[in-house]
N, C-alpha and C positions, 0 to 999 in steps of 0.2 A: 558468534552468530553467523549462521549460514544464510546467504542471500542468493536466490536464483532469479535471474531476469530473463524473460523470453519475449520475443517479438514475433507476431504472426502477421504476415503481409506488410510488415513494417520493419525497417532497420533502426535499431536503437543506437544512437550515436554515443560516442564516448562521454560527451558533456552531459547528456541526459542520464546515462548510467551512473556517472559520478555523483550527480545531484541526488539521484534516488538513493545511492549508497550512503551519502552524507546524511540525508534525512532519516534513513533507517537507523544509522548509528546513533543519531541524536535521540530517536525514540527509544532505542535500546538503553541508553544511559538514563533517560528520564523515567521510563516505565518498566524496564527490563527485569530480568533478562529475557530477551527474545531468543528462542532457540533456533527457529527456522522461519524464513520469510520467502515468499514467492510472489513475484509481480509479473503478470502477463499483460502485454499490450497487443491489442488486435485492431487492425484497420479494416473497415469494410465499406463497400460502396452500395448504397441503396438508391436505386433509380439514378438521380443525378447528384445525390448528396453523399459526401464522404463522412464517415463517423469513426471515432476512435473509442475503443472500450478498454478499460483497465480493470483488472481483477487483482486484488491484493489479498493474500492469505498469510496470516501471521500466527505462529504458535508461541504462546507466552504462558508461563506457570499455570498449568492446569486448564487452559482454554484455548480456543482457536477463534480468531477474529477475521471475518471475511468482509471485504468492501468491494463493491463494483460501481464504477462510474462510467458514463458514456457522454461524450461531447463531440463537437465537430473537429477538434484538433487533438493531437497526441499530447502535447505539452499541457493543455488545459485539463485533459482527463487524468494525467499523472498527478498534477498539482491538486486537483479536487480529491482524488483517491487518497493521496498522502495526508491531506488535511483532515479528511473524514476518519482515516485510520488513526491519526493522532488523537482525535476527539474520542473515538471508541476505546482506545487504550487507556486514556485518562479516566474515562468512566469506569472501566474494568478495575483499574488500580484503586479508585475511590471506593468502589463497592467492596473490594477485598479488604481494604483498611477498615471500613465500617463494620464488616462482619467479624473482624478480629477484635474490635473494640467491644462488641456486644457480648 
């Protein structure tokens, strides 16, 4: 599995990158094989409020799953995006299994 991590207007620390890679590896083992994953983290300032936006794009056996989450902090946005991505992948795997049974 190829994982590309990018930060825009934010530095992704080693700990956060490692956590993302571990979660992606776990998803690959549970729902995989994931062929390619890209996670983009962007920080922006709107008026006096800071926001973090995470976009995750994952390619898995015949489909692409895209998730976007926006929260006040980078860590919360990453966690929400990874959790939603996990749920979307589980849904995809279940649909695929169901269509093979029918």
